[in-house]
MIMIBA-380642 format. One line per field, with one value per residue (C-alpha): x, y, z. Coordinates in nm, 2 decimals. Layout:
BEGIN
east = X	...
north = Y	...
up = Z	...
end
This chain:
BEGIN
east = 10.54	10.41	10.09	10.28	10.48	10.16	10.01	10.32	10.32	9.95	10.01	10.30	10.10	9.81	10.05	10.21	9.87	9.77	10.09	10.06	9.70	9.82	10.12	10.37	10.62	10.89	11.25	11.32	11.59	11.64	11.86	11.88	11.77	11.83	11.45	11.18	10.93	10.57	10.35	10.52	10.31	10.49	10.70	10.41	10.26	10.57	10.57	10.85	10.95	11.29	11.33	11.43	11.11	10.79	10.63	10.93	10.90	10.67	10.58	10.72	10.71	11.04	11.10	11.09	10.75	10.52	10.26	10.05	9.98	9.92	9.81	9.70	9.59	9.36	9.40	9.16	9.11	9.48	9.61	9.95	10.07	10.25	10.27	10.38	10.34	10.17	10.33	10.37	10.29	10.58	10.52	10.71	10.95	11.12	10.86	10.90	10.83	10.45	10.45	10.64	10.98	11.22	11.59	11.88	12.03	12.29	12.34	12.71	12.98	12.99	13.30	13.46	13.28	12.94	12.81	12.92	12.68	12.90	12.90	12.75	12.48	12.32	12.41	12.24	11.89	11.58	11.33	11.05	11.10	11.09	11.35	11.32	11.18	10.87	10.64	10.77	10.55	10.55	10.80	10.82	11.13	11.20	11.56	11.66	12.04	12.29	12.36	12.22	12.34	12.08	12.10	11.82	11.83	11.59	11.54	11.41	11.10	11.17	11.19	11.40	11.32	11.22	11.28	11.39	11.44	11.43	11.56	11.33	11.47	11.40	11.66	11.72	12.00	12.34	12.33	12.55	12.40	12.54	12.38	12.57	12.87	12.89	12.81	12.51	12.42	12.62	12.40	12.64	12.47	12.12	11.77	11.54	11.21	11.09	11.40	11.37	11.68	11.74	11.91	12.18	12.02	12.35	12.43	12.14	12.22	12.01	11.93	12.02	12.08	12.17	12.11	12.31	12.27	12.44	12.26	12.38	12.12	12.28	11.99	11.61	11.44	11.59	11.47	11.56	11.35	11.41	11.28	11.31	11.04	10.98	10.76	10.40	10.39	10.53	10.24	10.15	9.78	9.89	10.22	10.24	10.40	10.40	10.73	10.87	11.02	11.15	11.11	11.15	11.20	11.12	11.09	10.72	10.66	10.77	10.67	10.66	10.62	10.50	10.42	10.12	10.09	9.94	9.89	10.12	10.06	10.19	10.17	10.24	10.28	10.24	10.32	10.22	10.47	10.51	10.69	10.55	10.19	10.17	9.80	9.87	10.20	10.03	9.73	9.76	9.68	9.89	9.77	9.82	9.74	9.74	9.71	9.65	9.71	9.68	10.00	9.90	9.62	9.34	9.10	9.16	8.92	9.10	9.04	9.26	9.28	9.46	9.43	9.59	9.58	9.51	9.89	9.90	9.72	9.88	10.20	10.18	9.98	9.80	9.62	9.24	9.11	8.79	8.74	8.44	8.30	8.22	8.14	8.10	7.91	8.18	8.41	8.38	8.64	8.73	8.91	9.09	9.21	9.27	8.99	9.19	9.28	9.56	9.60	9.95	10.01	10.31	10.64	10.98	11.19	11.10	10.73	10.43	10.11	9.82	9.56	9.36	9.27	9.43	9.22	9.18	8.95	8.81	8.61	8.25	8.29	8.55	8.29	8.53	8.43	8.57	8.53	8.62	8.71	9.00	9.27	9.18	8.82	8.87	9.14	8.94	8.88	8.84	8.48	8.46	8.10	8.00	8.10	8.08	7.94	7.77	7.81	8.06	8.13	8.20	8.55	8.52	8.74	8.89	9.27	9.45	9.61	9.80	9.77	9.39	9.23	9.20	9.06	9.03	8.98	8.87	8.80	8.66	8.82	8.63	8.78	9.11	9.25	9.56	9.41	9.41	9.22	9.34	9.23	9.35	9.29	9.39	9.58	9.56	9.58	9.38	9.59	9.33	9.60	9.96	10.19	10.19	10.36	10.45	10.15	9.91	9.79	9.81	9.63	9.80	9.82	9.56	9.30	9.29	9.23	8.97	8.76	8.86	8.76	8.90	8.59	8.65	9.01	8.93	8.69	8.94	9.21	8.98	8.86	9.21	9.37	9.45	9.57	9.77	9.95	10.03	10.17	10.38	10.51	10.61	10.79	10.96	11.09	11.21	11.39	11.56	11.68	11.81	11.99	12.13	12.27	12.41	12.59	12.53	12.33	12.46	12.40	12.05	11.98	12.07	11.84	11.55	11.61	11.63	11.33	11.04	11.24	11.34	11.00	10.81	11.04	10.85	10.51	10.36	10.14	10.12	10.12	9.83	9.95	9.96	10.33	10.44	10.60	10.77	10.88	11.14	11.17	11.52	11.43	11.64	11.87	11.70	11.35	11.40	11.16	11.28	11.65	11.87	12.16	11.91	11.76	12.10	12.20	11.85	11.81	11.93	11.62	11.39	11.60	11.58	11.20	11.03	11.22	10.89	10.94	11.29	11.13	10.89	11.19	11.36	11.05	11.03	11.39	11.34	11.02	11.18	11.44	11.23	10.95	11.20	11.14	11.50	11.73	12.08	12.28	12.30	12.05	11.88	11.94	11.58	11.23	11.13	11.08	10.84	10.56	10.58	10.75	10.75	11.12	11.46	11.48	11.83	12.07	12.35	12.38	12.56	12.62	12.86	12.70	12.34	12.40	12.62	12.35	12.07	12.26	12.38	12.04	11.87	12.13	12.05	11.68	11.76	11.97	11.69	11.43	11.64	11.57	11.64	11.29	11.28	11.61	11.48	11.18	11.43	11.72	11.76	11.81	12.03	12.25	12.28	12.39	12.63	12.80	12.83	13.01	13.24	13.34	13.36	13.37	13.72	13.87	13.57	13.59	13.52	13.16	12.94	12.91	12.71	13.01	13.11	13.03	13.38	13.38	13.39	13.67	13.80	13.96	13.75	13.85	13.53	13.32	13.53	13.45	13.08	13.13	13.30	13.03	12.77	12.94	12.98	12.61	12.51	12.73	12.56	12.21	12.31	12.42	12.10	11.91	12.11	12.29	12.62	12.83	12.71	12.78	13.13	13.21	13.10	13.23	13.57	13.57	13.49	13.78	14.01	13.90	13.94	14.30	14.37	14.21	14.44	14.74	14.61	14.48	14.75	14.91	15.12	14.92	14.58	14.42	14.38	14.09	14.17	14.40	14.62	14.65	14.89	14.85	14.47	14.21	13.84	13.58	13.55	13.20	13.10	13.32	13.05	12.86	13.16	13.08	12.71	12.66	12.95	13.14	13.48	13.63	13.87	14.10	14.02	14.35	14.20	13.93	14.16	14.42	14.16	13.99	14.32	14.40	14.05	14.10	14.40	14.17	13.88	13.75	13.55	13.22	13.31	13.52	13.54	13.42	13.75	14.08	13.94	13.72	13.63	13.25	13.10	12.80	12.66	12.51	12.85	13.02	12.78	12.85	13.23	13.20	13.02	13.33	13.48	13.46	13.51	13.29	13.57	13.65	13.28	13.22	13.52	13.36	13.00	13.03	13.13	12.82	12.61	12.80	12.71	12.34	12.32	12.54	12.46	12.35	12.11	11.77	11.62	11.52	11.85	12.09	12.32	12.57	12.76	13.09	13.30	13.48	13.18	12.87	12.71	12.48	12.63	12.31	12.02	11.77	11.48	11.62	11.54	11.91	11.94	11.77	12.13	12.20	12.03	12.32	12.48	12.16	12.14	12.49	12.42	12.13
north = 16.45	16.19	16.17	16.11	15.83	15.67	15.68	15.51	15.25	15.17	15.15	14.92	14.70	14.69	14.60	14.33	14.18	14.18	14.03	13.76	13.69	13.66	13.45	13.67	13.73	13.47	13.44	13.23	13.19	13.23	12.98	12.75	12.41	12.08	12.04	12.24	12.07	12.13	11.87	11.66	11.42	11.08	10.85	10.81	11.15	11.36	11.61	11.84	12.10	12.02	12.35	12.69	12.84	12.66	12.67	12.54	12.17	11.90	11.84	11.51	11.25	11.21	10.90	11.11	11.01	11.29	11.40	11.62	11.96	12.27	12.62	12.92	13.28	13.46	13.84	14.04	13.74	13.65	13.33	13.31	12.96	12.98	12.61	12.30	12.23	11.97	11.63	11.61	11.25	11.08	10.85	10.51	10.44	10.15	10.06	9.98	9.65	9.72	9.66	9.33	9.37	9.07	9.08	8.85	8.83	8.65	8.66	8.58	8.82	8.78	8.81	9.14	9.35	9.24	9.59	9.62	9.58	9.31	9.09	8.75	8.69	8.38	8.17	8.41	8.34	8.51	8.69	8.94	9.28	9.41	9.21	9.22	9.10	8.89	9.15	9.46	9.61	9.49	9.22	8.97	8.79	8.73	8.83	8.76	8.73	9.00	9.11	9.09	9.18	9.26	9.32	9.46	9.48	9.70	9.86	10.21	10.29	10.37	10.75	10.71	10.97	11.32	11.57	11.51	11.16	11.05	10.75	10.64	10.39	10.24	10.06	9.91	9.94	10.04	10.05	10.12	10.14	10.15	10.25	10.09	10.05	10.40	10.45	10.68	10.61	10.53	10.58	10.50	10.37	10.48	10.33	10.53	10.48	10.66	10.87	11.06	11.19	11.35	11.11	11.20	11.08	11.08	10.76	10.58	10.41	10.27	9.91	9.72	9.91	9.77	9.89	9.69	9.73	9.59	9.62	9.53	9.47	9.59	9.49	9.49	9.48	9.43	9.59	9.70	9.83	10.09	10.23	10.52	10.78	11.10	11.41	11.41	11.79	12.04	12.27	12.38	12.45	12.79	12.89	13.22	13.20	13.42	13.59	13.42	13.70	13.49	13.17	13.16	12.85	12.80	12.48	12.44	12.67	12.70	13.05	13.17	13.53	13.60	13.89	13.82	14.13	14.40	14.18	14.00	13.64	13.49	13.11	12.92	12.54	12.47	12.13	12.17	11.91	12.04	11.77	11.86	11.80	11.44	11.47	11.76	11.63	11.30	11.48	11.38	11.73	12.01	12.36	12.56	12.92	13.22	13.59	13.81	14.19	14.46	14.66	14.95	15.11	14.96	14.67	14.36	14.08	13.77	13.40	13.13	12.76	12.44	12.09	11.77	11.42	11.07	11.00	11.09	10.76	10.51	10.32	10.30	10.53	10.24	10.14	10.19	10.46	10.59	10.96	11.10	11.40	11.42	11.67	11.71	11.98	12.24	12.10	11.99	11.75	11.53	11.21	10.96	10.60	10.28	10.05	9.75	9.90	9.65	9.76	9.69	9.45	9.64	9.68	9.81	10.12	10.27	10.24	10.46	10.40	10.25	10.21	10.47	10.80	11.14	11.44	11.80	11.99	12.34	12.49	12.55	12.91	12.98	12.96	12.78	12.52	12.16	11.96	11.63	11.62	11.64	11.91	12.04	12.10	12.21	12.46	12.61	12.96	12.78	12.68	12.42	12.48	12.36	12.01	11.94	11.59	11.45	11.10	10.92	10.66	10.92	10.79	10.45	10.18	10.43	10.37	10.68	10.89	11.14	11.43	11.40	11.34	11.63	11.70	12.08	12.37	12.72	13.04	13.34	13.62	13.90	14.25	14.25	14.58	14.67	14.53	14.19	13.86	13.54	13.19	12.83	12.48	12.14	11.84	11.52	11.14	10.88	10.56	10.34	10.12	10.26	9.97	9.61	9.55	9.19	9.06	9.32	9.61	9.95	10.27	10.61	10.79	11.05	10.79	10.71	10.34	10.40	10.65	10.95	10.96	11.15	11.36	11.47	11.55	11.75	11.96	12.00	12.11	12.36	12.50	12.52	12.67	13.02	12.90	12.61	12.85	13.10	12.82	12.71	13.07	13.09	12.75	12.86	13.17	12.99	12.72	12.98	13.20	12.91	12.75	13.09	13.14	12.79	12.78	13.08	13.15	12.86	12.62	12.75	12.71	12.34	12.29	12.45	12.22	11.91	11.96	11.85	11.60	11.42	11.40	11.31	11.01	10.85	10.72	10.78	10.51	10.30	9.93	9.73	9.83	10.20	10.23	10.50	10.39	10.64	10.42	10.55	10.44	10.41	10.62	10.52	10.32	9.98	10.05	9.91	10.01	10.11	10.09	10.16	10.31	10.55	10.63	10.71	10.99	11.14	11.14	11.50	11.66	11.45	11.47	11.85	11.87	11.56	11.26	11.06	11.05	10.90	10.64	10.56	10.49	10.26	10.07	9.84	9.72	9.67	9.48	9.26	9.14	9.13	8.93	8.66	8.71	8.83	8.60	8.72	8.90	9.23	9.47	9.40	9.62	9.68	9.54	9.48	9.64	9.94	9.93	9.57	9.57	9.19	9.13	9.21	9.17	9.31	9.04	9.12	9.20	9.51	9.39	9.65	9.93	9.88	9.78	10.09	10.30	10.18	10.23	10.58	10.69	10.56	10.74	11.06	11.02	10.98	11.30	11.48	11.37	11.39	11.03	10.67	10.53	10.44	10.24	10.07	9.93	9.76	9.68	9.31	9.36	9.67	9.45	9.19	9.45	9.62	9.28	9.22	9.54	9.46	9.14	9.26	9.64	9.75	9.60	9.50	9.21	9.22	9.31	9.56	9.92	10.21	10.36	10.05	10.19	10.11	9.76	9.60	9.67	9.49	9.69	10.00	10.28	10.49	10.18	10.11	10.46	10.38	10.07	10.27	10.53	10.25	10.10	10.45	10.51	10.19	10.29	10.63	10.47	10.24	10.54	10.72	10.41	10.38	10.06	10.18	9.86	9.81	10.18	10.15	9.83	9.96	10.31	10.18	9.95	10.23	10.44	10.14	10.09	10.46	10.45	10.14	10.30	10.61	10.38	10.15	10.42	10.68	10.77	11.08	11.39	11.20	10.87	10.58	10.45	10.10	10.00	9.79	10.04	10.33	10.63	10.61	10.83	10.87	11.10	11.02	11.16	10.91	11.12	11.38	11.19	11.21	11.58	11.58	11.32	11.45	11.12	11.27	10.94	11.09	11.39	11.72	11.68	11.38	11.60	11.89	11.67	11.51	11.84	12.00	11.70	11.71	12.07	11.94	11.70	11.92	11.92	12.19	12.05	11.89	11.65	11.30	11.02	10.86	10.80	10.54	10.76	11.13	11.08	11.18	11.18	11.52	11.42	11.30	11.61	11.82	11.58	11.61	11.99	11.99	11.84	12.19	12.44	12.74	12.89	12.93	12.55	12.47	12.70	12.56	12.22	12.32	12.59	12.33	12.13	12.44	12.48	12.12	12.18	12.50	12.37	12.00	11.92	11.65	11.81	11.57	11.60	11.64	11.35	11.28	11.08	11.28	11.35	11.62	11.70	11.78	11.79	11.49	11.26	10.91	10.76	10.81	11.09	11.22	11.03	11.11	11.11	11.48	11.53	11.48	11.84	11.95	11.81	12.15	12.29	11.99	12.05	12.42	12.32
up = 12.86	13.10	12.90	12.58	12.76	12.89	12.54	12.39	12.67	12.62	12.24	12.29	12.52	12.28	11.99	12.21	12.29	11.93	11.82	12.08	11.97	11.61	11.71	11.54	11.82	11.76	11.83	11.52	11.26	10.89	10.72	10.43	10.57	10.41	10.42	10.59	10.82	10.72	10.88	11.15	11.36	11.37	11.15	10.91	10.89	10.81	10.51	10.41	10.16	10.00	9.81	9.92	9.79	9.89	9.54	9.34	9.45	9.54	9.91	10.01	10.28	10.46	10.25	9.94	9.81	9.70	9.96	9.73	9.89	9.68	9.76	9.56	9.64	9.40	9.41	9.20	8.97	8.93	9.10	9.26	9.36	9.69	9.80	9.62	9.25	9.03	8.99	8.61	8.51	8.34	8.04	8.07	7.79	7.97	8.24	8.61	8.77	8.80	8.42	8.46	8.29	8.30	8.36	8.42	8.77	8.99	9.36	9.37	9.24	8.86	8.63	8.56	8.30	8.42	8.36	8.00	7.70	7.55	7.86	7.80	8.07	7.92	8.22	8.46	8.60	8.45	8.67	8.67	8.84	9.09	9.28	9.66	9.99	9.96	10.13	9.94	9.68	9.31	9.38	9.09	9.20	9.57	9.67	10.03	10.00	10.08	9.72	9.37	9.03	8.77	8.39	8.18	7.80	7.61	7.27	7.24	7.03	6.67	6.72	7.04	7.31	7.21	7.48	7.84	7.97	8.34	8.52	8.80	9.05	9.39	9.59	9.94	10.03	9.86	9.48	9.18	8.83	8.48	8.15	7.86	8.08	8.22	8.59	8.63	9.00	9.31	9.62	9.90	10.21	10.14	10.06	9.85	9.67	9.36	9.29	8.97	8.80	8.46	8.22	7.97	7.65	7.47	7.67	7.49	7.16	6.87	6.90	7.22	7.55	7.89	8.24	8.50	8.87	9.18	9.51	9.86	10.14	10.46	10.69	10.69	10.35	10.01	9.68	9.33	9.04	8.77	8.45	8.20	8.15	7.96	8.01	7.91	7.96	8.20	8.25	8.60	8.68	8.81	8.63	8.81	9.15	9.45	9.55	9.86	10.08	10.36	10.57	10.94	11.15	11.52	11.72	11.64	11.34	10.98	10.88	10.52	10.40	10.04	9.82	9.58	9.37	9.60	9.91	10.16	10.26	10.58	10.59	10.91	10.95	11.32	11.49	11.86	11.98	12.34	12.53	12.87	12.75	12.63	12.53	12.31	12.18	12.08	11.91	11.54	11.41	11.27	11.19	10.87	10.94	10.70	10.71	10.40	10.41	10.15	10.10	9.88	10.08	9.86	9.91	9.70	9.63	9.77	9.77	9.92	9.82	9.93	9.81	9.93	9.78	9.92	9.87	10.24	10.32	10.08	10.06	9.68	9.45	9.28	9.60	9.58	9.81	9.97	10.01	10.21	10.37	10.74	11.01	11.39	11.57	11.51	11.24	10.88	10.72	10.43	10.49	10.27	10.33	10.14	10.07	10.19	10.54	10.62	10.98	11.10	10.82	10.67	10.84	10.73	10.66	10.33	10.37	10.43	10.62	10.43	10.70	10.88	10.72	10.63	10.71	10.60	10.82	10.90	11.19	11.07	11.21	10.95	10.67	10.44	10.19	10.15	9.84	9.68	9.31	9.07	9.08	8.74	8.83	9.19	9.10	8.81	8.95	9.29	9.20	9.48	9.55	9.21	9.27	9.65	9.69	10.00	9.85	10.07	9.80	9.53	9.46	9.62	9.46	9.22	9.18	9.29	9.02	9.24	9.00	8.96	9.30	9.54	9.89	9.87	10.11	9.99	10.18	10.01	10.20	10.01	10.01	10.21	10.33	10.53	10.85	10.68	10.74	10.89	10.96	10.97	10.86	11.01	10.86	11.06	11.06	11.24	11.24	11.42	11.57	11.61	11.69	11.78	12.11	12.19	11.99	12.13	11.91	12.08	12.00	12.01	12.34	12.25	12.20	12.58	12.52	12.26	12.46	12.25	11.88	11.58	11.58	11.94	11.88	11.58	11.78	12.06	11.82	11.66	11.99	12.14	11.84	11.98	12.32	12.17	11.92	12.20	12.41	12.11	12.06	12.43	12.41	12.09	12.25	12.56	12.36	12.13	12.41	12.61	12.31	12.22	12.57	12.58	12.25	12.03	11.72	11.51	11.79	11.84	11.46	11.49	11.79	11.61	11.31	11.53	11.75	11.53	11.34	11.65	11.81	11.49	11.45	11.75	11.83	12.18	12.33	12.64	12.73	12.89	13.23	13.15	13.12	12.88	12.55	12.32	12.03	11.78	11.42	11.26	10.95	10.65	10.88	10.89	11.02	11.36	11.64	11.99	11.91	12.21	12.02	11.86	12.20	12.35	12.11	12.11	12.49	12.57	12.41	12.63	12.95	12.90	12.84	12.99	13.13	13.11	12.73	12.79	13.02	12.74	12.51	12.77	12.90	12.60	12.64	13.02	12.97	12.70	12.95	13.26	13.09	13.00	12.63	12.60	12.80	12.72	13.00	12.82	12.68	12.34	12.04	11.95	12.00	11.63	11.30	11.29	11.37	11.50	11.84	11.90	11.97	11.83	11.45	11.40	11.31	11.55	11.92	12.06	12.42	12.57	12.36	12.46	12.82	12.87	12.70	12.93	13.25	13.16	13.06	13.37	13.58	13.38	13.45	13.83	13.82	13.63	13.88	14.19	14.29	14.19	14.20	13.83	13.87	14.18	13.98	13.75	13.98	13.90	13.53	13.58	13.81	13.53	13.28	13.51	13.59	13.22	13.18	13.47	13.30	12.94	12.93	12.99	12.68	12.46	12.23	11.85	11.88	11.70	11.83	11.70	11.51	11.32	10.98	10.86	11.01	11.35	11.59	11.90	12.18	12.10	12.34	12.31	12.37	12.68	12.80	12.76	12.97	13.24	13.23	13.26	13.57	13.73	13.66	13.84	14.13	14.15	14.13	14.42	14.62	14.56	14.68	15.00	14.87	14.99	14.97	14.61	14.53	14.66	14.47	14.13	14.17	14.28	13.98	13.74	13.88	13.85	13.49	13.40	13.53	13.32	13.02	13.03	13.03	12.75	12.53	12.55	12.22	12.31	12.22	12.20	12.28	12.03	11.84	11.97	12.25	12.01	11.72	11.76	11.53	11.53	11.69	11.74	11.89	12.26	12.29	12.56	12.80	12.81	13.08	13.31	13.33	13.30	13.58	13.79	13.80	13.75	13.66	13.41	13.48	13.30	13.11	12.92	12.77	12.70	12.52	12.30	12.21	12.12	11.89	11.73	11.62	11.41	11.23	11.14	10.78	10.61	10.72	11.05	11.26	11.11	11.33	11.35	11.17	10.93	10.71	10.65	10.72	11.05	11.27	11.35	11.69	11.81	11.71	11.92	12.22	12.15	12.14	12.47	12.63	12.59	12.88	12.66	12.39	12.14	12.12	12.12	11.83	11.63	11.64	11.60	11.33	11.06	11.14	11.07	10.74	10.65	10.73	10.52	10.23	10.18	9.83	9.96	10.01	10.27	10.63	10.81	10.78	11.07	10.87	10.61	10.45	10.62	10.29	10.07	10.30	10.10	10.28	10.34	10.47	10.72	10.72	10.93	11.23	11.60	11.70	11.63	11.97	12.08	11.98	12.30	12.51	12.55	12.69	12.92	13.04	13.11	13.33
end
């Protein structure tokens, strides 16, 4: 009996070691995500699947542009497509702005009926499309005002449109569009590029047709362009698809499981974004690993293939590209980049990188082949070796046609049995220069001031693969178990979804003095870089895993004030428009909001580190901000705050709480630094203000949205720091009364932000839920957010701003603020 037990124990240990080696031991989750992260490196290199099955949709950048990536597995001569699909070229019927159409436009509100075909627009100006900011692509008419109304008349070809028609449009920001007087698009607060939607051809008429659009620029860039297209064909290179059995998500992995006839395929997308290891987290390389196993006891001749397109390295698909081979001692690669290489010349929100190079790479030891060609040739029976070229200028100065050019990987696995075969490839990006920081170009952290090359980091990534993946597995398990313990299964699901999205919305670098910079991009918000009210909600993830990263988010704002470049007595909103961090570009200040944010976060860093050294380095500017809050924070004037989607508010009670938390934070920091008189002054003032707040905000069974409006309410999520930092400025009854009231205001998909509208912010709901001391109340607030995530009709990287009634996205996507979901884990620690 003992011998049997010993044999079982040894077998279990061997199995465990093998599983660890193969990176299959995961505590992960299966759920329908809004979008599934595939390659997540930074705000520019960020590719997602927006379909429930990996082969039923195009791989896309977070902005919605196609990032061509396709995979096929050949089993006994039959090809199964398991990744991506062909982008079918559309034929223009009513062309876009790159063909130079002309329309009529005005920039002041026109008369009623402006969208109708019968409307007389002879007095309107004439202009060539696209209409937008001067530095946007294909702009024929510069539009810099807040709003524009555009009418476009066209006549269809003689035979009309046979088959399916598609409307293709790009807009920045809010747009409504009409076809022959009928509304066909109303975007809400969004900015999108290259949206393709099926068009109801019954709306088209013989003779004159009119498309009319109204666009409102809410900040940042402005743009409008549109056209009508039809299918050329709908034939996929590989029409037969694998059967997707499941998809499992962990913090660093997206794991797909397929059946391809008599074999199983496991496909892993791995982003080693381990926050405690800055060198590894900054490394601009993700892994794609695969394992193929026979399921019927027989051997099967198997061949695996991937290709990606240079779309990964352009902003627009008509930019000329270079594609070339390269190799190091241990790695082979293909890279693609634009001919122009406009390093740091493009800024904005809805843009993609067009400098540097995208890479697909393989260790030489894998004995896989890489090739440059066209998809139709390279996919033909995977005959990559027949056209491998060593000519680095093979495709030089050729305009990119995304469905034709390919950078392909092929591995002939030979006869695969039940033991299976596994290997990996790498996808990466060398951006040369990452950001411009107060007129100085900075390289990514991993470059070590230019002493580390892309060749070296490719070799390191290949050599470290097994150890890195095992570290990722360990991290994934620890994160999952901690999140599960802190908030339950649905909460853990949200944390897993948030992890890669939040980190990949930043760029890690350092300034000339070696200070860490971790710069966020406001994705589909306004494109700002280093925004304080984006840092604030995202902070819990970084406080939990590495406060140095939070310092990297705060350092630019501190430097901005301390250098004298920002002279106002409160914190700036941002330091520029990504990737140019040369000073605030947002058009309006947020004085109480940002000053309170900065003070709270620096106090949180002090608590995490157990000392006030970071605060001490910046004491003068912190004093200035604390004094501003003392003078202006209790009853804020009519100034912008982070929740003003429905308009500005004076006397905002939640903003007042933030000011009180900021002042209490400054008092705590002074105490930690032995500045006892200062500590007493600010702590006493915070207590006095909190007492006044309770009287001014009281509205019976809850507290008001603004001090002067009875019958209103709002989420008081800023109260969470009173618990987390142990201030105890507000009695427990304040939290309990608010939470009880919130439960009466719940909608199907969550708690609205306040009494003005039914939309919400998911990050603030998690903060509000964290005010609860019991799991039942926490679940009641968090479970609807999980319902939103798993039922939203908008298949984009998770939006944090959505409607609680129908789960539809209002605006924003792929933003870093979802790092705020980790606040419950932070509280539990």
